[in-house]
N, C-alpha and C positions, 0 to 999 in steps of 0.2 A: 527552539526557534528564537531568533532575535526579534525585537519588537516592532518593526521588523527590519533590521538592517540586513539580516541575511538568514538564510537557512541552508544552504548546501552548495565547489567550483572545480575542478581540475580535469583536464583531459575530456571535456565535454564540448560538443559543438551545438550551438543553438539551432533549433529547428522550428519552423513556423508551420502550424497545421490548423485545419478547421477545428471547430469546437469539439466534435466527436468524430473519430475515424470509424467508418463502418466496417464491421467485421463480417467476413463471409462465414456463414454457418454451414457445416457439412450436414447433410440430411441423409446421405447414403451410408449405411452401416452394414457391412457384410461379414465383419469379423465375428467369430464365436467366442464365448467365454473361455472355452477350453484351449483355444489356439493362442491366447495371450500369455499363458503361463511361461515364466522365465524371461519375459520381455521387460525392458526398463520403461518406467513411466516417464514420458517427456512432456514438458509444458512449454507453450509459447506465449509471449505477451503481445497483444494487439489492442485495438480499440482504445487508445489513450484519451482520457478526459482532461481537457485543458481549461475547464472552467468549473468552479464549485465553491464550497463554503470554507471559510477560515473560522475556527472556533476561538472563543474568548477574544473577539475583535469587534469593536475597538476597546472593549473592556470585558472583565470577567462576567460570564453569564449571557453574553450576547454573541451573535455570529454575524459575519458579513460575507457578501458574495463577491467573487473575484473572477474576471474573465481574462485569462492569459492566452487567448487565441493567437495573438500576434507576438507573444514574448516567451512562451513556455519553452524550456530547453530540456530535451531528453534524448536518450539513445536506447535502442532495443538491440539485444544480441541474442538470437534464438538458436537453440540446438548446437551449442559449441561442444565438440567432442574432445575430451582430454583424458588420457589413460583409460580408454574404452568406456568412458562414462559421459553422458550428455548433460549439459546444464544450460539454462537460459537466464538472462539477466535484463533488468530494466533500471536505468539510472536517470536521474533528473535533477535539475537545479544548477544554478551558477551563483557565484558570489562576487560582488563588485567592490567590496570594502578592502581594507588594508590589513585586517587581522590575519594572523597565520597560526599554524599549529593544530588545525582541525580539518576534518574532511569537509570539502565545500560542495559536495553533491550527495544525494541520497541514492541508495541502491537496494534492489531486491534481487535475490538469486534463488532459483529453484533447482534442486538436484533430486531426481526421482530414483526410487529403489526398484529392484526386480520384483515382478509380480509372482507370488507363490501360488501353488496349486489350490490352496484353501481360500483364494481371494473372494469367493462367493459366500463362504460360510463363516469366516472369522475376520474381524478387522485387523489390518496389518499396517505397518509403517509405509505410507505412500511415498514419502520423501521429505527432504528438509527445505525450509524456507529461511533465508537469512535476510535480515532487515538492518541496513546500516543507515543511521539517521544523521544526515549531514546538516550543514548550516548554509542556507542559500537565500538569495533575495526572493521576496514574495512573488514578484512578477514572473519568475522563471519556473515556478512550481507546477506540478500536475496534480490531479485530484483522484485519479483512478485509472484502471486498465482492465482488459479482459485477460483471463488466463485459460488457455485451451489445452486440454490434456489428451495424450495419445499413448498407445501401447507399442513400443518398439521403434516406430518411425512415424513421421508426420505425413499422414495421408487420410483420405476420407474413410477408408476401410478400417483404419486403426483409431478412429476418433472415439474418445471416452466422455466428452462433454466439456462444457464451458462454465466457469464461474467468474465473478467480478472481484477485483481487488479495489477497495476503497481506501484512499490515502487521506487521512485527516491531519491537517496542520493546525497546531494550536499556537496562537500568538503568545509571546512571553508575558504572562500576567502573574506576578509573584504574590506571595502572601495570601493565596486563596487555596481552598482544598483541592487535592488531586495532583497526580503526576509525581515523577521522580523529584523534580525541583519545584514543588509547590505550584502546580497548575500549568506547566508549559510542556508537558509531554506530547510527542507526536506519535501517531500509531496507524496501523493498517487493520482492516477487517476483511475477511474472505466471505463474500455473500453471493447468493445466487441459487439456481436450482439444484446444484450438487452439494451445497454447504449446509451443515447443521451447526456451524460454529460462527455464524454472523454476529452473534451477541458477545463473542470473545474478542477483545481488542489485543493486538500484538504490538506492544509498546516498547520502543527502543530509546535509550538515553542518547541525547543529542551529542554529536562529536565535540561541540564547543564546551560541553559539560563533562567531558571525559568518557563519553560513550564509545565503545569499540564494536558495537553490533550485537544483535540478538539473533539466536538460532532456535527455531522451533521445529518439531516433527509433526507432520500431519498424518492422521490415521483414518482408515475407512475401508470400504469394500468395493469390488467391481463385480457387478451382477448383470444378468439379463443379456442384452444383445451386442456388446456389453456397455454398461454405464457406470461411471465411478461416482462414489459418494464420499464426502468428508464428514466423519462423525465426531472427531475430537482433535485437539491440538495440545501438545505438551512442550515444555521447555526441554531443549536438548542439552544433556550433560549438566555441568555445574555453571549455572548462569547467575551472575551477581546483579541485584537490582540497582546498584550504583554505577556499574560500568557496562552492563549489557541491557537489561530491561526486565519486563515482566508481562504476564497475561492479566488483562483487566476486563472490565465490563462496559467500556465507553461505547457509545453508539457510532455507527458508521455514517458520518455526516459529510465527509469531504466532497464526494462527487454529487451530492444533492444540489439541485437547482431550485431556488424558491419559486413557488407558484405566484402568478401575478398578484393575487390577493394579499400575498405576504409582503410585497414590496413596501406598502404603506407602513407596516409594523417595523420593517427593517429600517426604513428611513427615519421613523420616529425614534428608534433606538439609537441610531447614529447621531441624530440631532441632540438627544438628551445626553448622550455620552460626551459629545464635544462641549456642550453647554456646561456640564458638570466639571470637565477639565478646566475650562476657561474660568469658572467661578473659583475653583481651588487655586488656580494660578493668581487670580486677582486678590485672594485673601492673604497671600504672602507679602 
């Protein structure tokens, strides 16, 4: 992330939405565990969060809240079939600066695998998630989304459950611990009732720093009536920590909204941060 001139622009249309889009949750499940064998896992993105927390802002170790209700730019493309395989994508962010040569929006793409007959007894590769970390203006970012899973087709009877994707943007604060480029890595976490990997951050090198996207594989089971669970995540293929990214242990803070009691602390941190900057500038 730029500090923040930008984080992620091209081929995106700005959309203005409420703070949280309400997702319709399917409660009717008539599919059986046996009937889903051989079906492809399909995911859809809904429930976009357009307000949340920026990490290391305004300085290392502090966070700040940002409401992009009127300015967030994103696009959802669900269940796109290509070569008999369905994929879904979520892109966000635009860039208003003049720098070129990097991807100016961020992108998540999920491609599901076929469900094996052993899906209840043995963890299998559920599908791949690709995270491209662009460079866009802070005001155009999102902070999370819902990810809904289905077996074979999108319907109430084929519903496997819903998890949350938390998008954490880190302001570019250099010379502090953490991240590919000393403290400015951006990442996503998969959290929710299906996920056992919320504590694992999927961190991609930013495009302005040479990042080309990170691909991970999700593993889990589908049991019961049926319900999917995600038990682990691994890097796919040969991934470079300098051009792709890595798996970390950073907390999912992006979509979190501060409690009212926290505003005083946040305000104090902002005042102290700006005061320290002004003092440093005055010393030169």
